[in-house]
N, C-alpha and C positions, 0 to 999 in steps of 0.2 A: 668331504668325498672319501669313499672307502679306499684304503690302501690295499689294492688288489694283490700286491706282491706278498702280503703277510696273512693271507687267508689260511695258509697251512704250510707245513714243511715243503710240500710239493710245489707250491707257488713261489717260494723263495729260491728254488732251484731252476727256474725257468730262464732260458737264454733270451727270449723275446722280451721287449721292453714293456709289455702290457699297456701300450697306448690304446686308448678307446677308439674303435672304429666309429665312422660318422653315424649320427642318429637319423631316424627317419625325418625327412623334411618335405612336406607337401603330400599330395595324393598320388598313389600308384595302383596299377592293376596287375595282378599276378594269377598264376594257375593255382599255386599252393602257398598259404601264408602259415608259417610255423612260429609258434609263440614259445620262446625259450631256446637258448643256445647251450643247453647241456647235452649229455649223451643222447637222450631220446630224440631231441630236435635235430642234432647234427647227424646221427646215424640215419634218421628218416630222409633228411635232405640228401645225404650221400647216396642211399639206395634209389631214391626217386630220380636223381640226376644221372646216375649211371645207367638206369634202365630206361629212362625216357629223357635223353639229353636236351630236347627242345623245350621242356617245361621251364616256365618262369617261376622261380621259388625265392621268397623273401623269408628270412629268419629274423624275428624281433626279440631282442634281448634287453631286459630291464637294466642290467649291470654290464658285464662283459662276458664273453664266451667262457663257459666253465666256471662261472662265479659260485654256483650252488654246489650240491653234493659232488658233482663231476670232478671238482678239483680238491675234494676234501676227504674222500673215502679211504678205505684201507688197502685198495688196489687189488682186490680178488676178482678175476674174471671166472665166475663159476659156471660150469655147464649145467645149468638148471635154473629154476625160478621158484619163488615163494608159492607154496601150495601144490607143488607138483605131485606129491604123494596122492592127494585127494583128486587132482585133475587127471592124472595118467594111470594111477595104480588100478583103478576099477575098469580100464578099457579092455576090450578083447583084442586078441591078436588078429592080423599083423599090425593093426593101428598102434597098439601099446608099444611095441618095439620100435615103430617108426618114430613115435613121439620121443622116447627116450633117446634114440640116436640123434634126432634133431637137437635136443637140448645139450646132449654131451658134445656136440660139434661146435658149440658156441665159442669156446676158447680157440679152436683152430681157425674159425672164421675171422675172429678179431686178429689173430696172428697173420693170417693171409692178407687181410686188407692193410694192416699197418706195414707189412713188408712191401706189398705192391705199391703203396702210396708214399713210401719213404717216411713214415711217421716213427720216430725213435722214441719209443715210450718204455724202454727197459723191459720189453716182453720176455717172460720166461715161463715155459710151461712145465712146472715142477710138481703139479698135483697139490692136493691139500690133505692134511692130517687132523682128524679129531682125536684128541688125547684124553685118556682116562688116567688120572694120577691123584688129584687132590683129595679124593676119598673113594672108598670102594663101590659106593653106588653108582659112581660114573661108569665103571666097567660094566655092571649089570644093564644099566640104561643104554649104553652104547651097543652092547651085544643085542639087546631087543631091537634097537633101531636097525641094526644090520640085518636082522632076521625079517623085519618088516619090508626092507628094501628088496630082499630076495623073493619074498612073497609077491611083490609088485612087479616081478619079471627081471630084476637085475641079477647080476652074477659077480663072481670074484673078479672078473675083468673090470668091473665098475667100482666096486667097494670091497676091499680086502682087509681081513683082520690082521693086525700086527701083534706079535708077542712083544714083550718089553724089549728083548734083544733086537727084534726087527724094527721096532719103533726107534731105537737108538740110532739106527742107520738113516732115519729122517730127522728126527730132532731129539736131543737128549735132555729130559726133564726129570725133575726130582720125584721119586716115588712112583715111576711109571708102572702101570697095571696092564697096559696095552693101548692099542689105538686102531683106528679105522682110516685106511688110506684110499683115496680116489685119484686117478690120474686126470679127471676132467676138471682141471682148474689151472689157470695161469695167474701170475702176478705181474702187475705193471706199475708204472709211475702214472698215477691218475691225471695230473695236470698236463703232462706232456701229451697224453692221449686227447684230452679235451681240446687243448690248443692246436694240436696237430690236425685234428678232424676240422676245426674251423678254418684253417688255412686250406685244407684239401677241398672242402666244398666251395670255398671262394674261387679256387683255381679251376674248378669245374663249371663255374658260372652262377653259383648261388650268391645272393647279396645278403650279407649279415649286417643288420643295423643294431648298434649297441646303444646304451643309455636311451632306450626306446620302450619304456614301460607301457603295457597295453592298459588303457582305461576302460575299454568297451569292446565287446565282441558279440556279434549276433548275425545270423543269416549271411555269412560270408563277408561281413564288414568288420574290420579290425581297426581301432582307433588308438592313437597315442596323443599326447599333448601337442604334438607338433605335426601330425599327419594322419593319413587314412589309407588303409589298404583294402581294395576290393579283390576278393579271391574266390576262385571256384571251389576251393577246399581250405578248410582251417584245421590246423593240428595244435591243439593246446598241449605243450610238452613241458609242463611245470612241475609235475610231481608233488613235492611237499608244499610248493607255493600255490597250490590250487585255490586257496582262499582269495588270491588276487583276481580270480576269474569266475565270479558267481555264475552258476550255482555249484561249480566243481568242488568247492571247499567241503560241502556236506559229505563227500564221498572219500576224502583223504584226510587222514589223521597225521598232522606234522609231529614226528618224534625225532628227537636229536640223538646223535651218537657222538662219543667223545674219544679223542685219540691223543696219544703222546708218542714222541719219538726220542730216543736216546742219542747221545753223542756217538760218532763213529767208533766202533768197538775194534780192538786189536784182533789180529788174526788168531793169536793164541786163545783169546776168549771165545771166538766163534768155533775154534777147534773142539771146545767143550760143549757146544750148543748144537751144531749141525747147521741145518737149513742151507745147504750149499748148492741147491739146484733151483732156487726160486719157489720153494714150496710156501703155501700158505698154511697157518696152523691155528688151532684154538682148542681150549679145554672144553669138554662136553658137559656143560651145565645149562640150565634154563636161562641163566644170565649170559647172553651172547658175548663171546670174546673173540678176537681175531687178531692175527699178527703176521708180519712178514719181515724178512731180511732184505734191506734195500741195497741197491747197487753200491752205495758208498758205505755199506757195512754198519748201518744203524739198525736197531730194532724198532719197528713201528708196531704199536700195540693199542688196540681200542676195545671199548666195551659200550654196551648201549646206555644212553642217558635217560632222558625223561621227556615228559609231555606237559605243556602249559595250558592252563585253564582257558577255555574258549578258542582252542586251536591257534593260539597266538604263536607266531613264528619266533624262534630264538634268533636273535641277530648278533648279540654280543657273545662271541666264543673266546673271550679271555678266561680261561678255566680258573676256577677257584683252587686253593690249596687242597681242599678236601676232594675235589674231583680228580685232581692230578694224583693225590695220595692213594685213592682207590685203585687206579690203574697201575701205579707202581707196586702196590700190595699184590695185585693179581699176577703181574709178570714175575715178581721176585719170588712168589710162591712156587712158581714153575722153574725159575732159574735163580737160585739163591745167590750165585756168583755175581749177579747184577744189582745187588742190594745198594751199592754205593755209586752206581754209574750216574752220570749227570743227564737229566732230561733237558734237552735243548729247545724243544718245541712242543707245544700243546695247542690243540684246536678242536673244532667240532662242526658238524653240519647237520642239516635237516633232511630226513627221509620221509617218504610217504607210506602210510599203512592203510589198505583198504579194508573195509569193514568185514569182508569174507576172508581176510587174511590169505589172499591169493592174488597173483598177477592178472591183470586184465588187458586185452588188446581189443579195441572196439571201432567199429565203423557204423556211421548212421548216414545213409545216402540221402535221406530226406533233408537233413540239415547240412549235409556235406561237411560232416565233421569226422575226424578220426583221431583216436587218442589212445594212450597206453599208460599204465601206472600201477601202483600198489606193489611196487617191487620189495618193500619191506627190508631194505638193507642189502638185497642181493641184485641191485640194479646194474652193476658194472657190466656184467655179461648179458642180463636179460634185456637191457636197452639196445643191444645189437640185434637180438632177435626181434625185438619190437619194431626197430627201424626197418628191417626187412619185411615184416609182416604188414605194417601200416602202408609201406610203399606198394606192396602187392594188392592190398585192399583198395587203395586209392586208384590204382591202375586197372582195377578189375581183373587181376590175374587169379586164376585158380592154381594154387601151389600147395605144396606140403605145409608151408608155414600158415596158410590161411584156413587150413582144415583142422586146426588144433582146438582142444577143448577150452582153452583160455581165450579163444577168439569169439567175440560177440558181434553178430551181424545185424545190421539194419534195425536197431533198437535205439531209441534216445537214451541218453545217459540216466535220466531219472527212472527209467524202467529197467535198464540193464544192470545197474550197480545198486548195491545196498547202502542206504545212507547211514551215517553214525548216529547214535542216540543223542538227544539234546543234553546240554549241560544242566545240571552237574553230573548226570549219569556217565558221561564220557571220561571226565577227570577222575571221578570216584572209582570207576571200573578199571581204568588204566593203572591208577596208582595202587589199588588193591592187588592187582595181578603182579605188578613189578615188586611190591613189597613182600609178597608171598614168596616170589622167586628169590629175593635177597635173603629172607629169613631161612628158606630151605638151604641155601648155599652156606650160610654161616653155621647152621646146626650141623650139617653133614661134614663140614670142614673141621669140626670139633671132635677129635678122637675120644674125648671124655663124655660126649653126649649119649645118654642112654638109648637103648634100642626103641623104646616107645616114643620118645621124642623125635627120634629120626624118622620113624614111620609116620608120625603125626605131621611133621613138616613136609614130607614127601606127598602125602595124601592131600593136604591142603594146596600145595602148589599145583598138583596134577589137576584138582578140581578147578582151580582158578585158570589154568591153562585151557581146560576145556570150554570155559566161559567165553574165550576169545571168538569162537565160531558160533556161539549161541545167540540168537536173535531175541532182544528184549522188546516186548510190545507187538 
């Protein structure tokens, strides 16, 4: 049996004993059956129950609440979602402004609910900083990104350029060239949020069944090895574990991200780093990095991992020496003073990537199915919006949330979402893209690399990045 207390740094710090809730035994009838007790499932249950208290809701979890990415992530509650630039940027006013405001308010809504429900998850809204430091091309690329955001209707109130001196007021990194700051982000303790949400929905009257892996779902019937649920609505909330619920696995690519945490650092060490307001930070490269300072003064730092042939889920997250060494190299490149600190925890988790590389929220009234996914590593905040949106769609409410361009109405999954290419194209494509990003990063980080080589590496990586939204076949 999985030792749930050792899934991540976050789960080792929980006060609750991680005793499994009872599994489903026998047949039950409910209004809504939710498959998965991660953020998507729990937020959906929360908003359904608070908006319609008489609903009978059951959540079926294969392991324990928060087992997946919800207890393993980097703890950024971003006021946005994957693909927002393509989804919102081309809209006309006033709709575009309303959509941006809705997204940017996500961290505040998470803060409101956790405060109201007494969920202590170390919530701090300190914003996020994208840093340019490791090579000069980062500054040019980050300035271009800022210009594109302004073109899409955002302003300095949303994303503000920081000079090296201003950046030092947020985070002090080696060789700083500048940065981009956004106030629309909070940091949290992920496992405390997941476990707190589970307790909250139970208190509201939702039943959470654990150790209840779903073996079949169709037409409002959900089965486990020990019971059956007949539901008016079914909400598959499994993200990267979509392969367990055919045919959903065709539309989600399970990618893993890997994280390390240092020992608690002394106050004088943090005085030389900053991050004293709960900011999230990352350097601006195509290889995604992210970090935060925890309440107990550790540095948590992560970077994207990989993909396994055939969409196989990675289950063993005992990181190799090489996986740990890469993340140490990346954060010590930014903070040389941390070169000799002890890494006490290392772990990883699976995230879901949709073929269009954008988040989706979907309702199909014919099959009575509602689902959301494709968060692409930005799900801590996006799942809150998804929970609100799916609740309104199920209840038939017309709201700002249900009128968004990422919402797909009354279309079956197979027509609403784009399927991933068959193997080996999936594996070859993903690895070609990731390796081009790694090659670009290594070339640009080498100050001795000639101009032609730097240009070639950037051109190749940019072309590979463009392939991510290109349809094959």
